[in-house]
N, C-alpha and C positions, 0 to 999 in steps of 0.2 A: 581607426585601427585597433585591433585587440592588444591589450597589455601583454608584454613579453611573457609574463607568467602563464598566460592562458595558451601559449604555444606549446606548453608541456602537458603531458597527460595528468600529471599531478595537479596542475593549475585548473584544468578543466573539471576534474573530479571535485576539487574544493569549491569551485564556483557553482557547479551544478548541484552538489550536495547541500550547500547553503540555501540555494534557491528552492530546492525541494523541502528543506525544513520549514521555510516560511509558507510554502504552499500547503503542506500537510497541517501545520499548526493552525492555519486560518481557515481551514475547511473541515476536514474529517474530524479533527480533535475539538472543534469549536463548540458543538452543542453539549459536550460533557459538562462544562461549567456554565454555559449560557442558556440551556434549555429551560431551566426553572424561571429565571427573570424574564426571558422572551415570552414564555407562556403566560406568565402573570400579567405582563404589560399588554399582551395582545388578546387577552381574554380567552385563552385556550388551555391546553394541558401539555405537559412535557412529552407524553407519547406522540402528540401531533408534531412536535418539533423533530422528534426522532424519525417520524414517518416521513417528514420533509427531507431529512438526510437520506433516508432510504430511497426516496424518489431521485435525489441527486446521484446516489450510487448507481441507480438503474440507468439514468441518462449517460453517466460516465462509461458504463459498460457497453451501451449501445454505440457510442461515438468512438470508442477506443480502436476498433479495427479500421475505421476511416482514417483516424489520425496516424495510426501506424503505417498504413499504405501511403499516405502523403509523405511521411518521413522516408520510407523506403525509396521513393522516387524523387525526393527533394532534399530538404535541409531540416534537420531537427531544431536548429536555432529558430527558424521561422515559425515552426509549430508552437515552440515554447513562448515566443512573443505573443502569439494569438491567445495562448492560455493566460498569460499575464493580464492582457486586456480584460478577458472574461473574469478572472479572479477580482480585479479591481471593480468591475461593473457589478458583479454578484454581491460583493461585500457592501458596496455603496447602496444597492437596492435593499439589502437586508437591514442596513442601518435606518432606512426610511419606511420599513414595513409598518402598515397600520392594521393588519388583520391577517387571517389565514391565507387569503388569496395572494396577497403581495409577499407573504412569507414563502409560499410555494414557488412563486415566480422567481424570487431571489435564489432559492436553492436550485431551481432548474438551470439558471445561468451558472451557478457554482458547479453543477453536475457537468456541464459542458467544459468548464475550466479543468475539473479533475480528470476528465477523460482525455483532454488534450495536453495536459501539463504535469501529471504526477508520474509515478514510477514507470508505467508501461511506456509512455512517451519518452521518458528520460532514458530508459534502457534502449529503446530503438534508436535514439539519437546517438548513444554510445556505440552501438553495433554499427551504425552508418559511418561513424568516424573511424573505428578501430577493427571492425569485422570480427572474426573468431577470437581475436585477442582481447575482446572487451570484458572478459569474466572478471578480472581484477578491478577494472574500473566500476563495474556494476556493484561489486562488493564495497568499493570505496565510497560511492555516493549513498549506499544504504547505511554505511558506518556513520556518516555525518548526519543524515536525516534521521537516524535512530533517536536523536535528541529532540525530535519534533514535539512529543508529548512533554518531555521533561522541561524544555524551555517554553513550550506553547501554553501549557496549563497555568504555570505561575504568572506568565505575562498576561494571559487573558484575565485571570483572577485579579491582577493588579489594576489592569485598565478598567475592568467592570466596577471595581470598588471606587475608583476615582471618578470615572466618567459615565457609569452605567453601561448596559450591554450595547446600546447603540454607539457610544463612544468607543467601546472596545472594537467593534467592527470597523469603525473609521481608523482606529489605531493600527489595525492590521493592514488597511489600505496604505497608510503612511509607510509602514514597514515594506510592503510590496514595492513601493515607489523608491524608497531610499536604499533598500538592500537587494531585492530580487532583480529588479529591472536592470541596474548597471551590470550585474553578474551575467544575466542572460545576453545582454548586448555584447559583452566581452567574449562570449564563446566563439570558437572558430566555426567558420562555415564548412560544411561537409563538401568534399569534391563532387563535381557533377557526376550524376549516375551514368554509368556506361550503358549504351544502348543494348537492349537484350539480343543475343544472337538468334538467328532463326532456329526453330526447334530441329534437332537432328533425330530422325527416327532411330530408335534403339529398342531392343528387346528387353523387357522388364519382366523378371521372373514373378509369377503370381504370388509366390511365397514372400518375396520382398515387399510387394504392394500390401499384402495382408499383414505383414509385420509392421509396416508404417502405420496402417489404419489402426491396428491394435494399440500401438504406442500412443497414437493421437487420442484415442478414446479413453485409454487409462489416464493419460495426463489431464485431460479435461475433467474427468470424474474426480481425480485426485484434488484438483484445484477447486472443485465444487465443495468437497468436504472441508478442506482447509480454509476456503474463503469464508464459509459460514462461521467457522470457529474464530478465525482471526479478527474479522470485522465485528462480530457480536460481542466478543470479550473485550476488544479494545474500547468500544463505546460505553460499556458497562462495568469497566474494571473497578472504579471506586465502589460501586454499589455491590459488586461481587465480593470485594474485600469486607465490606460492612456486613454482608451475609454470614461471614465466618464468626462475627461477634465483635469486630473492631469498631470503635466509635468513628464518627465522620472525619474528624481532623486527622486521626491516625490513618484512616483509610485513604484519604487524599494523599498524604505523605508516602504511604507505602505504594500506592498505585504509580506515583511518579518514578519509583525505582525500576519500573518496567523499561523505561528508556535506556538507562545505563546497562541493564541486563541484555537488551537488544544489541547495544553497541559492543558489549563484551563478546557476544556470540559472533558478531561480525568480524571482530578483531581476530578471533580464533579461525574463522573461515579464511580471512585474508592471509594469515600467517601460517596455518597448519593445513586446514581442510582443502585449500585451493590446490594442493598437490595431489589430491585424490579425485575420484569421480564425483560429480555433483550429486549422484545418487546417495552417497554417504551422508552429505549434508541434508538432503531431503529427508532421509529416514530419521536422522537425529531431530530435524525440525518437527516432524510428526509426532515423535515421542515426547517432546517437551511438555505439551499440554496435559496429556494423561498423567504424567508424573506430578504435575502441579496439582491436578485435581486429587490425586491420591494423598498428597501432603495435606491439602485443606480438609479432606474428609477424615483423615485419621487424627490430625492434630488440633482441629478446631481453630480458635484464635491464634494459637502458636504457629499454625501452619500458614497464616496469611503472608508472611515474608517469603517462605519458600514457594508458596503458590505464585506470587508475583514474579519472583526471580526465575523459576523454572519456565513459567509461561513466556516471560520476556525472552529468555534464551532461545526457546523454540521458535517464537514469532520472529526474532531477529534473523535466524537462519532461513526461515520461510521466505522472507522478503527477498533475499538473494536468490534462492532457489527458483522463485517465480521468473527471474530473468535468465539464470544460468542453465537450468535444466532444459527448457526448450531449445536453447542455443546448442547444447551438447547433443540433444536428440535429433535435431532437424537441421542444424547448420545456420549460417548467417544469411544466405540468400532469402529474400522476402520475409526477414525476421519480424519487422514491425507489424505487418498485416497479420501474419501467423500468430504472433504473440497476442494481438488483440482478439483473434477468434478463439484461441486457446483459453484465454482468461475470461471471455465473455460469460459462459454459463456459470462459473464460480462467482463472478461479480453480480450477475443477476440474482443468484441465490443469496449472496452476501448483502445485496441491497435490502432484502426483507429481514435479514438476520437481526439488526438492532431492535426492530419492533417485536419480532418473535421471541428473542431471548428475554427482552424486557418484560413481556407478558408472562412468560414461564417463571422468570425470577420474581415477579410481583405476586404470583399465585402459589409458587412452590419453593421459593427461597433457593438455597444452595443446591437443591436437587436439580436445578437447571443445568448444573455442570455435568451431570450424567449424560445429557445429550451431546454436549460438546466433546467430552472425553470419548464417547463411542464413535463420533465422526472422525476424530483424530486417529483412533485405532484402525478404522476402516481405511483411512488414507494410508497408514503404515502398511497394511496388508496389500494395497494396490501397488505401493512402491516396491514390495518384495517380488512382485510379478514383472517389474520393468527391467529391461536390459538395454544398455547403450548399443547402438548399431556398430558393427565392426568398422575399424578405421579403413579408409580406402587404400588399396595397394598402389604403390608407386611403380 
């Protein structure tokens, strides 16, 4: 039986947010500090490790609609348990990798885990439990999981220094078993899905269908632009800070501040912006990165701190917007599958973004941020074209 705490929305948010923190820290944020020792030990190069991460992101994008559809018609808790098994298997395989082939196999499994168990699946699980009222819960789990890099990077560095990169992977397996698994098991089961009523023929105005299609295409393109920026900058944040002129130790310390900045933005969303349309939070999210790039370009090394903070603020809001904007635009019915399809193009582009931005950064330095700033501004322009559908009349 679930602990009494998890019969409350607050308890569910705390448990799911903590499990998400472990999941993100042990997958997406892992290569930031382990790519170098992994590559050295396996006789390859760090870009190959980041390419393996890109492959995992690709797999997660492809599996996400399937996972969302299963959650729509079943139980989010069951899907998160499948993801837990895949996380443990993938990290275990990674700790045993002996070359590029086994490295890629491990990241393939981790990609399946990410598609079944990270934010999209968690958002769908919350909507399955709470319906249209899930907006604050979505904000809550992103608030907690915003510490994934802040907690994960130092923990990974500490474990790697003590036990090597293979030991660090096994350390995350232990944390999945000790922390994530009990919390997922304690989540309440969603009520049985009501059978779908037979379709009732009704006249749908062509302009309504056109408006829905237009909104869908704008949202998909929006998340393509922002997905590239968010994923690529997150995986290369310490290197980008170094490109402003900050030495390695300072760059790692400054990059870790992105987590608290994300959390601060989510606190603002939870306490203030949640009273307004999700479009406002989306526009502020798209504006954060261009402002960060402007600070880095104008101030040089002195701009490293505002660069990290402003980017973190925008990225913190973006994570919430990915869940709340589709909910506001299209409703709770079929949310999981729709969320997977909306996110897929952005995640497919995002899968290639760590490798692409890494190449541009290696050859052109800080000028790489011109690309990410332009994409963010394009996303802001798309958001200015979006309008929420009118509320249904009672």
